A tleap script that builds the chain and sets N, CA, C and O, in Angstrom:
source leaprc.protein.ff14SB
mol = sequence {
  NMET ASN ILE THR VAL THR ASP ILE ARG ILE
  LYS LYS HIE ASP THR ASP ASN LYS ILE LYS
  GLY ILE VAL SER VAL THR ILE ASP ASP THR
  PHE VAL VAL HIE ASP ILE LYS ILE ILE GLU
  SER GLU ASN GLY LEU PHE ILE ALA MET PRO
  SER LYS LYS GLY SER ASP GLY LYS PHE LYS
  ASP VAL ALA HIE PRO ILE ASN THR GLU THR
  ARG ASN MET LEU GLN GLU LEU ILE LEU ALA
  LYS TYR LYS GLU VAL CGLN
}
set mol.1.N position { 2.036 8.697 19.791 }
set mol.1.CA position { 1.504 9.023 19.324 }
set mol.1.C position { 1.069 7.991 18.228 }
set mol.1.O position { 1.834 7.442 17.435 }
set mol.2.N position { -0.507 7.791 18.328 }
set mol.2.CA position { -1.423 7.538 17.323 }
set mol.2.C position { -1.765 7.217 16.111 }
set mol.2.O position { -2.789 7.837 15.824 }
set mol.3.N position { -1.296 6.332 14.975 }
set mol.3.CA position { -2.598 7.380 13.539 }
set mol.3.C position { -4.115 6.027 13.786 }
set mol.3.O position { -4.429 5.013 14.409 }
set mol.4.N position { -4.702 7.245 12.526 }
set mol.4.CA position { -5.484 6.422 12.042 }
set mol.4.C position { -5.555 6.343 10.849 }
set mol.4.O position { -5.241 7.341 10.201 }
set mol.5.N position { -6.043 4.984 10.071 }
set mol.5.CA position { -6.573 5.170 8.512 }
set mol.5.C position { -8.066 5.712 8.861 }
set mol.5.O position { -8.729 5.429 9.858 }
set mol.6.N position { -8.274 6.210 8.231 }
set mol.6.CA position { -9.898 6.466 8.361 }
set mol.6.C position { -10.325 6.739 7.253 }
set mol.6.O position { -11.435 7.253 7.398 }
set mol.7.N position { -9.843 6.630 5.436 }
set mol.7.CA position { -10.097 5.956 4.084 }
set mol.7.C position { -8.711 5.498 3.753 }
set mol.7.O position { -7.623 5.916 4.152 }
set mol.8.N position { -9.232 3.890 2.371 }
set mol.8.CA position { -8.915 3.344 1.924 }
set mol.8.C position { -9.949 3.068 0.839 }
set mol.8.O position { -11.080 2.598 0.968 }
set mol.9.N position { -8.960 3.679 -0.853 }
set mol.9.CA position { -9.813 3.396 -1.407 }
set mol.9.C position { -8.217 2.539 -2.317 }
set mol.9.O position { -7.013 2.721 -2.138 }
set mol.10.N position { -9.034 1.543 -3.351 }
set mol.10.CA position { -8.560 0.626 -3.765 }
set mol.10.C position { -8.766 0.907 -5.227 }
set mol.10.O position { -9.831 1.479 -5.462 }
set mol.11.N position { -8.006 0.644 -6.270 }
set mol.11.CA position { -8.059 0.404 -7.862 }
set mol.11.C position { -8.329 -1.049 -7.832 }
set mol.11.O position { -7.645 -1.755 -7.092 }
set mol.12.N position { -9.259 -1.564 -8.564 }
set mol.12.CA position { -8.464 -3.232 -8.732 }
set mol.12.C position { -8.398 -3.169 -9.604 }
set mol.12.O position { -9.189 -2.589 -10.349 }
set mol.13.N position { -7.070 -3.947 -10.006 }
set mol.13.CA position { -6.610 -4.066 -11.550 }
set mol.13.C position { -6.371 -5.576 -11.945 }
set mol.13.O position { -5.431 -6.367 -11.853 }
set mol.14.N position { -7.457 -5.600 -12.350 }
set mol.14.CA position { -8.280 -6.976 -13.605 }
set mol.14.C position { -7.164 -7.958 -14.645 }
set mol.14.O position { -7.373 -8.735 -15.576 }
set mol.15.N position { -6.209 -7.587 -14.117 }
set mol.15.CA position { -5.122 -8.456 -15.669 }
set mol.15.C position { -4.490 -9.266 -15.255 }
set mol.15.O position { -4.122 -8.868 -14.150 }
set mol.16.N position { -4.111 -10.183 -15.438 }
set mol.16.CA position { -2.417 -11.270 -15.240 }
set mol.16.C position { -1.548 -11.086 -14.456 }
set mol.16.O position { -0.961 -12.092 -14.057 }
set mol.17.N position { -1.109 -9.698 -13.912 }
set mol.17.CA position { 0.395 -9.076 -14.098 }
set mol.17.C position { 0.651 -9.025 -12.479 }
set mol.17.O position { -0.507 -8.941 -12.069 }
set mol.18.N position { 1.369 -9.026 -11.497 }
set mol.18.CA position { 0.934 -9.291 -9.970 }
set mol.18.C position { 0.715 -8.561 -9.291 }
set mol.18.O position { 0.428 -8.750 -8.109 }
set mol.19.N position { 0.805 -7.316 -9.967 }
set mol.19.CA position { 0.159 -6.047 -9.473 }
set mol.19.C position { -1.580 -6.119 -10.022 }
set mol.19.O position { -1.993 -6.063 -11.181 }
set mol.20.N position { -2.498 -6.285 -8.533 }
set mol.20.CA position { -3.489 -6.532 -7.951 }
set mol.20.C position { -4.377 -5.260 -7.552 }
set mol.20.O position { -5.566 -5.416 -7.274 }
set mol.21.N position { -3.775 -4.000 -7.532 }
set mol.21.CA position { -4.303 -2.996 -7.364 }
set mol.21.C position { -3.866 -1.772 -6.975 }
set mol.21.O position { -2.868 -2.227 -6.415 }
set mol.22.N position { -3.778 -0.720 -6.814 }
set mol.22.CA position { -3.047 1.003 -6.966 }
set mol.22.C position { -4.652 0.934 -5.554 }
set mol.22.O position { -5.819 0.671 -5.844 }
set mol.23.N position { -4.076 1.283 -4.049 }
set mol.23.CA position { -4.187 1.717 -2.894 }
set mol.23.C position { -4.107 3.683 -2.113 }
set mol.23.O position { -3.039 3.978 -1.576 }
set mol.24.N position { -4.814 4.371 -2.131 }
set mol.24.CA position { -4.524 5.990 -1.623 }
set mol.24.C position { -4.969 5.524 0.113 }
set mol.24.O position { -6.052 5.019 0.408 }
set mol.25.N position { -4.076 5.774 0.908 }
set mol.25.CA position { -4.825 5.406 2.104 }
set mol.25.C position { -4.621 6.890 3.104 }
set mol.25.O position { -3.583 7.496 3.373 }
set mol.26.N position { -6.188 7.201 3.550 }
set mol.26.CA position { -5.894 8.797 4.076 }
set mol.26.C position { -5.658 8.461 5.449 }
set mol.26.O position { -5.984 7.344 5.850 }
set mol.27.N position { -4.878 9.694 6.581 }
set mol.27.CA position { -4.447 9.012 7.533 }
set mol.27.C position { -5.017 10.310 8.577 }
set mol.27.O position { -4.524 11.371 8.193 }
set mol.28.N position { -5.615 10.429 9.375 }
set mol.28.CA position { -6.488 11.076 9.981 }
set mol.28.C position { -7.370 11.922 10.072 }
set mol.28.O position { -7.776 12.653 10.975 }
set mol.29.N position { -7.742 11.669 8.575 }
set mol.29.CA position { -8.974 12.589 7.747 }
set mol.29.C position { -7.227 13.792 7.006 }
set mol.29.O position { -7.580 14.761 6.334 }
set mol.30.N position { -6.168 13.677 7.130 }
set mol.30.CA position { -5.563 15.211 7.416 }
set mol.30.C position { -4.539 14.477 5.633 }
set mol.30.O position { -4.903 14.674 4.474 }
set mol.31.N position { -3.232 13.637 6.128 }
set mol.31.CA position { -3.053 13.397 5.400 }
set mol.31.C position { -3.115 12.124 3.956 }
set mol.31.O position { -3.902 11.298 4.418 }
set mol.32.N position { -2.730 11.643 2.646 }
set mol.32.CA position { -3.400 10.619 2.149 }
set mol.32.C position { -1.582 10.420 0.936 }
set mol.32.O position { -1.084 11.305 0.241 }
set mol.33.N position { -1.054 8.940 1.135 }
set mol.33.CA position { -0.622 8.552 0.416 }
set mol.33.C position { -1.280 7.665 -0.532 }
set mol.33.O position { -2.178 6.840 -0.363 }
set mol.34.N position { -0.613 8.032 -1.602 }
set mol.34.CA position { -0.766 8.007 -3.034 }
set mol.34.C position { -0.319 6.765 -3.628 }
set mol.34.O position { 0.577 6.179 -3.021 }
set mol.35.N position { -0.962 6.014 -5.169 }
set mol.35.CA position { 0.516 4.577 -5.255 }
set mol.35.C position { 1.100 3.582 -3.993 }
set mol.35.O position { 2.267 3.318 -3.705 }
set mol.36.N position { 0.354 3.321 -3.619 }
set mol.36.CA position { 0.267 2.226 -2.968 }
set mol.36.C position { 0.260 0.642 -3.726 }
set mol.36.O position { -0.646 0.483 -4.544 }
set mol.37.N position { 0.891 -0.140 -3.580 }
set mol.37.CA position { 0.706 -1.123 -5.066 }
set mol.37.C position { 0.621 -2.923 -3.442 }
set mol.37.O position { 1.297 -3.392 -2.526 }
set mol.38.N position { -1.131 -3.216 -4.405 }
set mol.38.CA position { -1.572 -4.655 -3.444 }
set mol.38.C position { 0.156 -5.992 -4.907 }
set mol.38.O position { 0.195 -5.905 -6.134 }
set mol.39.N position { 0.615 -6.426 -4.489 }
set mol.39.CA position { 0.685 -7.475 -4.866 }
set mol.39.C position { 0.950 -8.720 -4.954 }
set mol.39.O position { 1.918 -8.899 -4.214 }
set mol.40.N position { 0.680 -9.593 -5.384 }
set mol.40.CA position { 0.451 -10.971 -5.672 }
set mol.40.C position { 2.106 -11.623 -5.628 }
set mol.40.O position { 2.877 -11.290 -6.529 }
set mol.41.N position { 2.408 -12.228 -4.915 }
set mol.41.CA position { 4.033 -12.786 -4.650 }
set mol.41.C position { 3.144 -14.219 -4.175 }
set mol.41.O position { 1.987 -14.239 -3.755 }
set mol.42.N position { 4.076 -15.405 -4.384 }
set mol.42.CA position { 4.427 -17.119 -4.185 }
set mol.42.C position { 3.959 -17.122 -2.852 }
set mol.42.O position { 3.058 -17.863 -2.460 }
set mol.43.N position { 4.821 -15.944 -1.847 }
set mol.43.CA position { 3.510 -15.714 -0.305 }
set mol.43.C position { 2.768 -15.677 -0.161 }
set mol.43.O position { 2.473 -15.988 0.994 }
set mol.44.N position { 1.715 -15.315 -1.003 }
set mol.44.CA position { 0.605 -14.557 -0.870 }
set mol.44.C position { 0.339 -12.745 -1.360 }
set mol.44.O position { 0.723 -12.201 -2.395 }
set mol.45.N position { -0.207 -12.320 -0.552 }
set mol.45.CA position { -0.194 -10.554 -1.059 }
set mol.45.C position { 0.508 -10.001 -0.177 }
set mol.45.O position { 0.813 -10.478 0.916 }
set mol.46.N position { 0.859 -8.733 -0.711 }
set mol.46.CA position { 1.866 -7.483 0.620 }
set mol.46.C position { 1.218 -6.493 -0.590 }
set mol.46.O position { 0.559 -6.477 -1.629 }
set mol.47.N position { 2.115 -5.500 0.625 }
set mol.47.CA position { 1.953 -3.618 -0.504 }
set mol.47.C position { 3.326 -3.529 -0.165 }
set mol.47.O position { 4.218 -3.813 0.634 }
set mol.48.N position { 2.883 -2.795 -1.563 }
set mol.48.CA position { 4.421 -1.994 -1.303 }
set mol.48.C position { 4.417 -0.490 -1.986 }
set mol.48.O position { 4.086 -0.083 -3.099 }
set mol.49.N position { 4.893 0.090 -0.907 }
set mol.49.CA position { 4.272 2.166 -0.181 }
set mol.49.C position { 5.481 2.714 -2.254 }
set mol.49.O position { 6.433 2.168 -2.812 }
set mol.50.N position { 5.066 3.322 -2.418 }
set mol.50.CA position { 5.039 4.530 -3.697 }
set mol.50.C position { 6.970 4.263 -3.628 }
set mol.50.O position { 7.875 4.096 -2.810 }
set mol.51.N position { 6.830 4.327 -4.488 }
set mol.51.CA position { 9.059 4.420 -4.793 }
set mol.51.C position { 9.277 4.742 -6.196 }
set mol.51.O position { 8.694 4.330 -7.199 }
set mol.52.N position { 10.112 5.455 -6.075 }
set mol.52.CA position { 11.361 5.918 -7.439 }
set mol.52.C position { 12.321 5.236 -8.062 }
set mol.52.O position { 12.779 4.201 -7.578 }
set mol.53.N position { 12.633 5.622 -8.933 }
set mol.53.CA position { 13.975 5.040 -8.937 }
set mol.53.C position { 14.980 5.958 -9.331 }
set mol.53.O position { 14.922 6.839 -10.189 }
set mol.54.N position { 15.707 5.699 -8.747 }
set mol.54.CA position { 17.445 6.289 -8.267 }
set mol.54.C position { 18.254 6.863 -9.091 }
set mol.54.O position { 17.564 7.688 -9.690 }
set mol.55.N position { 18.817 6.887 -9.294 }
set mol.55.CA position { 20.399 7.019 -10.585 }
set mol.55.C position { 20.716 5.898 -10.414 }
set mol.55.O position { 19.913 5.446 -11.231 }
set mol.56.N position { 21.273 4.921 -9.998 }
set mol.56.CA position { 22.216 4.190 -9.638 }
set mol.56.C position { 20.744 2.926 -10.021 }
set mol.56.O position { 20.827 1.842 -9.443 }
set mol.57.N position { 19.721 3.120 -10.804 }
set mol.57.CA position { 19.249 2.438 -10.961 }
set mol.57.C position { 17.572 2.091 -10.302 }
set mol.57.O position { 16.455 2.098 -10.820 }
set mol.58.N position { 18.017 1.839 -9.099 }
set mol.58.CA position { 17.171 0.759 -7.601 }
set mol.58.C position { 16.363 1.756 -7.342 }
set mol.58.O position { 16.591 2.961 -7.450 }
set mol.59.N position { 15.677 1.371 -7.094 }
set mol.59.CA position { 13.723 1.944 -6.509 }
set mol.59.C position { 13.955 2.229 -5.793 }
set mol.59.O position { 15.069 1.799 -5.498 }
set mol.60.N position { 13.097 3.542 -4.310 }
set mol.60.CA position { 13.630 3.595 -3.619 }
set mol.60.C position { 12.073 3.952 -2.624 }
set mol.60.O position { 11.642 5.085 -2.838 }
set mol.61.N position { 11.630 3.501 -2.080 }
set mol.61.CA position { 10.909 4.368 -1.478 }
set mol.61.C position { 10.343 5.269 -1.020 }
set mol.61.O position { 10.674 5.348 0.163 }
set mol.62.N position { 9.142 6.589 -1.472 }
set mol.62.CA position { 9.136 8.208 -1.163 }
set mol.62.C position { 8.805 8.226 -0.035 }
set mol.62.O position { 9.333 9.051 0.711 }
set mol.63.N position { 7.445 6.976 0.647 }
set mol.63.CA position { 7.026 7.148 0.967 }
set mol.63.C position { 6.455 6.301 2.121 }
set mol.63.O position { 5.293 6.034 1.813 }
set mol.64.N position { 6.775 5.747 3.347 }
set mol.64.CA position { 6.698 4.510 4.358 }
set mol.64.C position { 6.351 4.822 5.651 }
set mol.64.O position { 6.538 5.659 6.534 }
set mol.65.N position { 5.592 3.494 5.320 }
set mol.65.CA position { 5.808 3.705 7.721 }
set mol.65.C position { 7.422 3.743 7.885 }
set mol.65.O position { 8.279 3.471 7.044 }
set mol.66.N position { 7.546 4.105 9.039 }
set mol.66.CA position { 9.074 3.828 9.810 }
set mol.66.C position { 9.098 2.811 11.405 }
set mol.66.O position { 9.920 2.639 12.306 }
set mol.67.N position { 8.182 2.486 11.204 }
set mol.67.CA position { 8.460 1.007 12.668 }
set mol.67.C position { 7.367 -0.571 11.789 }
set mol.67.O position { 6.194 -0.676 11.432 }
set mol.68.N position { 8.450 -1.411 11.773 }
set mol.68.CA position { 7.551 -2.882 11.444 }
set mol.68.C position { 5.853 -2.912 12.745 }
set mol.68.O position { 5.639 -4.108 12.547 }
set mol.69.N position { 5.537 -2.799 13.023 }
set mol.69.CA position { 4.318 -2.041 13.639 }
set mol.69.C position { 3.644 -1.684 12.953 }
set mol.69.O position { 3.050 -2.545 12.303 }
set mol.70.N position { 3.362 -0.412 12.711 }
set mol.70.CA position { 2.867 0.433 11.838 }
set mol.70.C position { 2.398 0.124 10.162 }
set mol.70.O position { 1.329 0.382 9.610 }
set mol.71.N position { 3.833 -0.626 9.526 }
set mol.71.CA position { 3.996 -0.995 8.367 }
set mol.71.C position { 3.030 -2.132 8.679 }
set mol.71.O position { 2.195 -2.152 7.775 }
set mol.72.N position { 2.749 -3.247 9.728 }
set mol.72.CA position { 1.654 -4.159 9.614 }
set mol.72.C position { 0.314 -4.461 9.766 }
set mol.72.O position { -0.430 -5.385 9.437 }
set mol.73.N position { 0.181 -2.903 10.647 }
set mol.73.CA position { -0.934 -2.369 10.670 }
set mol.73.C position { -1.653 -2.170 9.074 }
set mol.73.O position { -2.664 -2.633 8.546 }
set mol.74.N position { -0.766 -1.404 8.710 }
set mol.74.CA position { -1.012 -0.628 7.503 }
set mol.74.C position { -1.638 -1.951 6.486 }
set mol.74.O position { -2.772 -2.326 6.189 }
set mol.75.N position { -0.344 -2.379 6.175 }
set mol.75.CA position { -0.965 -3.856 5.379 }
set mol.75.C position { -1.900 -4.500 5.611 }
set mol.75.O position { -2.669 -4.847 4.714 }
set mol.76.N position { -2.156 -4.984 7.495 }
set mol.76.CA position { -3.857 -5.981 7.302 }
set mol.76.C position { -5.017 -5.200 7.022 }
set mol.76.O position { -5.964 -5.845 6.571 }
set mol.77.N position { -5.193 -3.905 7.185 }
set mol.77.CA position { -6.387 -2.600 6.696 }
set mol.77.C position { -6.221 -3.098 5.275 }
set mol.77.O position { -7.003 -4.013 5.015 }
set mol.78.N position { -5.377 -2.729 4.238 }
set mol.78.CA position { -5.817 -2.812 3.280 }
set mol.78.C position { -5.540 -3.676 1.988 }
set mol.78.O position { -5.535 -3.377 0.794 }
set mol.79.N position { -5.263 -5.115 2.813 }
set mol.79.CA position { -5.325 -5.962 2.701 }
set mol.79.C position { -7.018 -6.700 2.503 }
set mol.79.O position { -7.607 -7.173 1.531 }
set mol.80.N position { -7.422 -6.483 4.106 }
set mol.80.CA position { -8.766 -6.733 4.567 }
set mol.80.C position { -9.723 -5.848 3.588 }
set mol.80.O position { -10.591 -6.482 2.988 }
set mol.81.N position { -9.637 -4.263 3.341 }
set mol.81.CA position { -9.961 -3.801 1.921 }
set mol.81.C position { -10.369 -4.562 0.834 }
set mol.81.O position { -11.471 -4.621 0.288 }
set mol.82.N position { -9.118 -5.251 0.550 }
set mol.82.CA position { -8.739 -5.368 -0.712 }
set mol.82.C position { -10.071 -7.225 -0.650 }
set mol.82.O position { -11.094 -7.691 -1.152 }
set mol.83.N position { -9.518 -7.381 -0.146 }
set mol.83.CA position { -10.881 -8.772 0.434 }
set mol.83.C position { -12.077 -8.333 0.003 }
set mol.83.O position { -12.761 -8.955 -0.810 }
set mol.84.N position { -12.526 -6.799 0.731 }
set mol.84.CA position { -13.584 -6.526 0.643 }
set mol.84.C position { -14.399 -6.502 -0.919 }
set mol.84.O position { -15.190 -7.253 -1.491 }
set mol.85.N position { -13.922 -5.577 -1.146 }
set mol.85.CA position { -14.276 -5.815 -2.458 }
set mol.85.C position { -13.842 -5.927 -3.952 }
set mol.85.O position { -14.009 -5.233 -4.955 }
set mol.86.N position { -13.107 -7.298 -3.616 }
set mol.86.CA position { -13.302 -8.122 -4.685 }
set mol.86.C position { -14.725 -9.133 -4.935 }
set mol.86.O position { -14.809 -9.846 -5.935 }
savepdb mol mol.pdb
quit
């Protein structure tokens, strides 16, 4: 089964911190994932999936792609859209 990203909405952060935007992604016009972060690091931009702090103090993703191929596709689409809206 292939998924199709049907909408990407980016709320840009114009601050000096590492978070450059917060993203909502709609999949197949039926499912949405909110609070994906665009983060700037020394190696460039990357995405971080929505996460929640556990009782052990560590953050764990609450929604995420199951495989690398899908994660890479999402990251490429989100970062391309981010560059469009700059």
